DSSP file (Angstrom, degrees, kcal/mol; ACC not computed):
  #  RESIDUE AA STRUCTURE BP1 BP2  ACC     N-H-->O    O-->H-N    N-H-->O    O-->H-N    TCO  KAPPA ALPHA  PHI   PSI    X-CA   Y-CA   Z-CA
    1    1 A M              0   0    0      0, 0.0     2,-0.5     0, 0.0     0, 0.0   0.000 360.0 360.0 360.0 130.2    0.0    0.0    0.0
    2    2 A R        -     0   0    0      2,-0.0     2,-0.6     0, 0.0     0, 0.0  -0.784 360.0-147.8 -94.4 127.6    1.4    3.3   -1.0
    3    3 A I        -     0   0    0     -2,-0.5     2,-0.3     4,-0.0     3,-0.0  -0.854  15.5-157.6 -97.6 121.5    1.0    6.2    1.4
    4    4 A D     >  -     0   0    0     -2,-0.6     4,-1.9     1,-0.1     3,-0.3  -0.761  20.3-133.0-100.9 142.0    0.6    9.5   -0.4
    5    5 A N  H  > S+     0   0    0     -2,-0.3     4,-2.5     1,-0.2     5,-0.2   0.849 108.3  56.4 -61.6 -33.8    1.3   12.9    1.2
    6    6 A S  H  > S+     0   0    0      2,-0.2     4,-2.5     1,-0.2    -1,-0.2   0.861 105.3  52.1 -67.5 -33.5   -2.0   14.3   -0.1
    7    7 A M  H  > S+     0   0    0     -3,-0.3     4,-2.3     2,-0.2    -2,-0.2   0.923 110.6  47.8 -65.3 -43.5   -3.8   11.5    1.7
    8    8 A N  H  X S+     0   0    0     -4,-1.9     4,-2.3     2,-0.2    -2,-0.2   0.912 112.7  48.4 -62.9 -42.3   -2.1   12.3    4.9
    9    9 A L  H  X S+     0   0    0     -4,-2.5     4,-2.4     2,-0.2    -2,-0.2   0.916 111.5  49.6 -64.6 -43.7   -2.8   16.0    4.5
   10   10 A N  H  X S+     0   0    0     -4,-2.5     4,-2.4     1,-0.2    -1,-0.2   0.887 110.8  50.3 -62.7 -38.3   -6.5   15.3    3.8
   11   11 A A  H  X S+     0   0    0     -4,-2.3     4,-2.2     2,-0.2    -1,-0.2   0.898 110.7  49.1 -67.0 -40.0   -6.7   13.1    6.8
   12   12 A M  H  X S+     0   0    0     -4,-2.3     4,-2.4     2,-0.2    -2,-0.2   0.898 112.0  48.6 -65.5 -39.9   -5.2   15.7    9.0
   13   13 A I  H  X S+     0   0    0     -4,-2.4     4,-2.3     2,-0.2    -2,-0.2   0.918 111.5  49.6 -66.1 -42.8   -7.6   18.4    7.7
   14   14 A A  H  X S+     0   0    0     -4,-2.4     4,-2.2     1,-0.2    -2,-0.2   0.897 112.1  48.4 -63.3 -39.8  -10.6   16.1    8.2
   15   15 A T  H  X S+     0   0    0     -4,-2.2     4,-2.6     2,-0.2    -1,-0.2   0.897 110.0  52.1 -66.4 -40.7   -9.4   15.4   11.8
   16   16 A Q  H  X S+     0   0    0     -4,-2.4     4,-2.3     2,-0.2    -2,-0.2   0.906 110.1  48.3 -62.6 -41.4   -8.9   19.1   12.5
   17   17 A V  H  X S+     0   0    0     -4,-2.3     4,-2.4     2,-0.2    -1,-0.2   0.911 112.0  49.7 -64.4 -42.4  -12.4   19.8   11.2
   18   18 A Q  H  X S+     0   0    0     -4,-2.2     4,-2.4     2,-0.2    -2,-0.2   0.917 111.5  48.0 -64.1 -43.4  -13.8   17.1   13.4
   19   19 A V  H  X S+     0   0    0     -4,-2.6     4,-2.5     1,-0.2    -1,-0.2   0.909 111.5  51.3 -63.4 -41.6  -12.0   18.3   16.5
   20   20 A S  H  X S+     0   0    0     -4,-2.3     4,-2.2    -5,-0.2    -2,-0.2   0.908 110.5  48.2 -62.3 -42.4  -13.2   21.8   15.8
   21   21 A Q  H  X S+     0   0    0     -4,-2.4     4,-2.3     2,-0.2    -2,-0.2   0.900 111.7  49.9 -65.0 -40.5  -16.8   20.7   15.5
   22   22 A N  H  X S+     0   0    0     -4,-2.4     4,-2.4     2,-0.2    -2,-0.2   0.899 110.3  50.4 -64.6 -40.5  -16.5   18.7   18.8
   23   23 A A  H  X S+     0   0    0     -4,-2.5     4,-2.4     1,-0.2    -2,-0.2   0.902 110.3  49.6 -64.4 -40.4  -15.0   21.7   20.6
   24   24 A Q  H  X S+     0   0    0     -4,-2.2     4,-2.4     2,-0.2    -2,-0.2   0.904 110.5  50.5 -65.2 -40.6  -17.9   23.9   19.3
   25   25 A T  H  X S+     0   0    0     -4,-2.3     4,-2.3     2,-0.2    -2,-0.2   0.920 111.3  48.0 -62.1 -44.2  -20.4   21.3   20.5
   26   26 A I  H  X S+     0   0    0     -4,-2.4     4,-2.7     1,-0.2    -2,-0.2   0.908 112.0  49.7 -63.9 -41.8  -18.8   21.1   24.0
   27   27 A A  H  X S+     0   0    0     -4,-2.4     4,-2.4     2,-0.2    -2,-0.2   0.895 109.9  51.2 -64.6 -39.2  -18.8   24.9   24.2
   28   28 A D  H  X S+     0   0    0     -4,-2.4     4,-2.0     2,-0.2    -2,-0.2   0.919 112.0  46.3 -63.6 -43.0  -22.4   25.1   23.2
   29   29 A V  H  X S+     0   0    0     -4,-2.3     4,-2.1     2,-0.2     5,-0.2   0.927 112.6  50.2 -64.5 -44.8  -23.4   22.6   25.8
   30   30 A A  H  X S+     0   0    0     -4,-2.7     4,-1.3     1,-0.2    -2,-0.2   0.891 111.7  48.4 -61.4 -39.8  -21.3   24.4   28.5
   31   31 A N  H  < S+     0   0    0     -4,-2.4    -1,-0.2     1,-0.2    -2,-0.2   0.858 113.3  46.5 -69.6 -34.7  -22.9   27.7   27.6
   32   32 A S  H  < S+     0   0    0     -4,-2.0    -1,-0.2     1,-0.2    -2,-0.2   0.797 121.4  36.4 -79.4 -26.8  -26.5   26.4   27.7
   33   33 A I  H  < S+     0   0    0     -4,-2.1    -2,-0.2    -5,-0.2    -1,-0.2   0.571  82.2 140.8 -97.9 -10.7  -26.0   24.5   31.0
   34   34 A G     <  -     0   0    0     -4,-1.3     3,-0.1    -5,-0.2    -3,-0.1  -0.056  33.9-164.3 -45.1 111.1  -23.7   27.1   32.6
   35   35 A D    >>  -     0   0    0      1,-0.1     4,-2.0    -5,-0.0     3,-0.7  -0.887  15.7-144.3 -98.3 121.0  -24.7   27.4   36.3
   36   36 A P  H 3> S+     0   0    0      0, 0.0     4,-2.0     0, 0.0     5,-0.2   0.849 100.6  56.4 -55.6 -34.8  -23.2   30.5   37.8
   37   37 A Q  H 3> S+     0   0    0      1,-0.2     4,-1.8     2,-0.2     5,-0.1   0.892 107.5  47.8 -64.8 -38.6  -22.7   28.7   41.1
   38   38 A L  H <> S+     0   0    0     -3,-0.7     4,-2.3     1,-0.2    -1,-0.2   0.869 108.7  55.0 -69.4 -35.3  -20.5   26.1   39.3
   39   39 A L  H  X S+     0   0    0     -4,-2.0     4,-2.3     2,-0.2    -2,-0.2   0.882 106.4  51.3 -64.8 -37.0  -18.6   28.8   37.6
   40   40 A E  H  X S+     0   0    0     -4,-2.0     4,-2.6     2,-0.2    -1,-0.2   0.911 109.9  49.1 -64.3 -42.7  -17.7   30.4   41.0
   41   41 A V  H  X S+     0   0    0     -4,-1.8     4,-2.5     1,-0.2    -2,-0.2   0.902 110.0  52.1 -63.6 -40.1  -16.5   27.0   42.3
   42   42 A S  H  X S+     0   0    0     -4,-2.3     4,-2.4     2,-0.2    -2,-0.2   0.923 110.8  46.7 -62.4 -43.9  -14.4   26.6   39.2
   43   43 A Q  H  X S+     0   0    0     -4,-2.3     4,-2.6     2,-0.2    -2,-0.2   0.897 111.9  51.3 -66.2 -39.5  -12.8   30.0   39.6
   44   44 A E  H  X S+     0   0    0     -4,-2.6     4,-2.3     2,-0.2    -2,-0.2   0.904 110.8  49.0 -62.2 -40.6  -12.2   29.3   43.3
   45   45 A L  H  X S+     0   0    0     -4,-2.5     4,-2.4     2,-0.2    -2,-0.2   0.915 110.9  49.3 -65.4 -43.0  -10.6   26.0   42.4
   46   46 A I  H  X S+     0   0    0     -4,-2.4     4,-2.7     1,-0.2     5,-0.2   0.922 111.7  49.5 -62.3 -43.7   -8.4   27.7   39.8
   47   47 A D  H  X S+     0   0    0     -4,-2.6     4,-1.8     1,-0.2    -1,-0.2   0.899 111.1  49.8 -61.9 -40.5   -7.3   30.4   42.3
   48   48 A A  H  X S+     0   0    0     -4,-2.3     4,-0.7     2,-0.2    -2,-0.2   0.909 113.0  45.9 -66.0 -41.3   -6.5   27.7   44.9
   49   49 A I  H >X S+     0   0    0     -4,-2.4     3,-1.0     1,-0.2     4,-0.5   0.937 113.5  47.7 -67.5 -46.2   -4.4   25.8   42.5
   50   50 A T  H >< S+     0   0    0     -4,-2.7     3,-0.8     1,-0.3    -1,-0.2   0.813 106.1  58.8 -68.2 -27.8   -2.5   28.8   41.1
   51   51 A S  H 3< S+     0   0    0     -4,-1.8     4,-0.4     1,-0.2    -1,-0.3   0.732 102.2  55.7 -71.5 -19.3   -1.8   30.0   44.6
   52   52 A Q  H <X S+     0   0    0     -3,-1.0     4,-1.9    -4,-0.7     3,-0.3   0.595  83.4  86.6 -86.8 -11.5    0.0   26.8   45.4
   53   53 A I  H <X S+     0   0    0     -3,-0.8     4,-2.3    -4,-0.5     5,-0.2   0.905  85.7  52.3 -58.9 -44.6    2.4   27.1   42.5
   54   54 A P  H  > S+     0   0    0      0, 0.0     4,-2.5     0, 0.0    -1,-0.2   0.883 108.3  53.1 -60.3 -34.4    5.0   29.2   44.4
   55   55 A N  H  > S+     0   0    0     -4,-0.4     4,-2.6    -3,-0.3    -2,-0.2   0.913 108.2  49.4 -63.8 -41.7    4.9   26.5   47.2
   56   56 A V  H  X S+     0   0    0     -4,-1.9     4,-2.2     1,-0.2    -1,-0.2   0.914 111.9  48.3 -63.4 -42.3    5.7   23.8   44.6
   57   57 A I  H  X S+     0   0    0     -4,-2.3     4,-2.4     2,-0.2    -1,-0.2   0.903 111.8  50.3 -64.7 -41.2    8.6   25.8   43.2
   58   58 A A  H  X S+     0   0    0     -4,-2.5     4,-2.5     2,-0.2    -2,-0.2   0.915 110.6  48.6 -64.8 -43.2    9.9   26.5   46.7
   59   59 A Y  H  X S+     0   0    0     -4,-2.6     4,-2.4     1,-0.2    -1,-0.2   0.906 111.8  49.9 -62.6 -41.1    9.8   22.8   47.6
   60   60 A S  H  X S+     0   0    0     -4,-2.2     4,-2.2     2,-0.2    -2,-0.2   0.910 111.1  48.6 -64.5 -41.9   11.6   21.9   44.4
   61   61 A A  H  X S+     0   0    0     -4,-2.4     4,-2.2     2,-0.2    -2,-0.2   0.908 111.7  49.8 -64.6 -41.8   14.3   24.5   45.0
   62   62 A N  H  X S+     0   0    0     -4,-2.5     4,-2.4     2,-0.2    -2,-0.2   0.898 109.8  51.2 -64.3 -39.7   14.8   23.3   48.6
   63   63 A A  H  X S+     0   0    0     -4,-2.4     4,-2.3     1,-0.2    -1,-0.2   0.906 110.5  48.7 -64.0 -40.8   15.0   19.7   47.4
   64   64 A N  H  X S+     0   0    0     -4,-2.2     4,-2.3     2,-0.2    -1,-0.2   0.879 110.2  51.9 -66.4 -36.8   17.7   20.6   44.8
   65   65 A A  H  X S+     0   0    0     -4,-2.2     4,-2.3     2,-0.2    -2,-0.2   0.914 110.5  47.9 -65.1 -42.4   19.6   22.6   47.5
   66   66 A I  H  X S+     0   0    0     -4,-2.4     4,-2.3     2,-0.2    -2,-0.2   0.914 111.5  50.3 -64.0 -42.7   19.6   19.5   49.8
   67   67 A Q  H  X S+     0   0    0     -4,-2.3     4,-2.2     1,-0.2    -2,-0.2   0.902 110.6  49.6 -62.6 -40.8   20.7   17.3   47.0
   68   68 A T  H  X S+     0   0    0     -4,-2.3     4,-2.5     2,-0.2    -1,-0.2   0.907 109.6  51.7 -64.6 -42.1   23.6   19.7   46.1
   69   69 A Q  H  X S+     0   0    0     -4,-2.3     4,-2.6     1,-0.2    -2,-0.2   0.904 109.7  50.1 -60.9 -41.3   24.6   19.8   49.8
   70   70 A N  H  X S+     0   0    0     -4,-2.3     4,-2.4     2,-0.2    -1,-0.2   0.913 111.0  48.3 -63.9 -42.3   24.7   16.0   49.9
   71   71 A E  H  X S+     0   0    0     -4,-2.2     4,-2.2     2,-0.2    -2,-0.2   0.901 112.1  48.9 -66.6 -40.2   26.8   15.8   46.7
   72   72 A V  H  X S+     0   0    0     -4,-2.5     4,-2.5     2,-0.2    -2,-0.2   0.923 111.5  50.0 -64.4 -43.8   29.3   18.4   48.0
   73   73 A S  H  X S+     0   0    0     -4,-2.6     4,-2.3     1,-0.2    -2,-0.2   0.911 110.6  49.6 -60.7 -42.4   29.5   16.5   51.3
   74   74 A N  H  X S+     0   0    0     -4,-2.4     4,-2.2     1,-0.2    -1,-0.2   0.901 110.9  49.4 -64.5 -40.6   30.2   13.3   49.5
   75   75 A M  H  X S+     0   0    0     -4,-2.2     4,-2.5     2,-0.2    -1,-0.2   0.900 110.6  50.3 -65.3 -39.7   32.9   14.9   47.4
   76   76 A M  H  X S+     0   0    0     -4,-2.5     4,-2.5     2,-0.2    -2,-0.2   0.901 110.6  49.5 -64.8 -40.0   34.6   16.4   50.4
   77   77 A L  H  X S+     0   0    0     -4,-2.3     4,-2.0     2,-0.2    -1,-0.2   0.895 111.4  49.3 -66.0 -38.4   34.6   13.0   52.2
   78   78 A N  H  < S+     0   0    0     -4,-2.2    -2,-0.2     2,-0.2    -1,-0.2   0.892 112.2  48.0 -67.1 -38.1   36.1   11.4   49.1
   79   79 A I  H  < S+     0   0    0     -4,-2.5    -2,-0.2     1,-0.2    -1,-0.2   0.909 112.4  48.9 -67.8 -40.4   38.8   14.1   48.9
   80   80 A K  H  <        0   0    0     -4,-2.5    -2,-0.2     1,-0.3    -1,-0.2   0.850 360.0 360.0 -67.4 -34.8   39.6   13.7   52.6
   81   81 A A     <        0   0    0     -4,-2.0    -1,-0.3    -5,-0.2    -2,-0.2   0.482 360.0 360.0 -73.9 360.0   39.8   10.0   52.3
């Protein structure tokens, strides 16, 4: 079976159209069902998650600092030995 570039391009375009239609359908359903109370909860959840990002970065930085300290200590012990 020979795979032609035009077939691949046509398949990608068809998939893109299908995804676009599905996204529009989902948006239409969300807009028609949109409950303001649920939207508030969603915004509260987004705010809570984004407020935790600095904590995650700080924990990651602390973990890297501890790992670096351990590696330096190991190198000093190897040099001393």
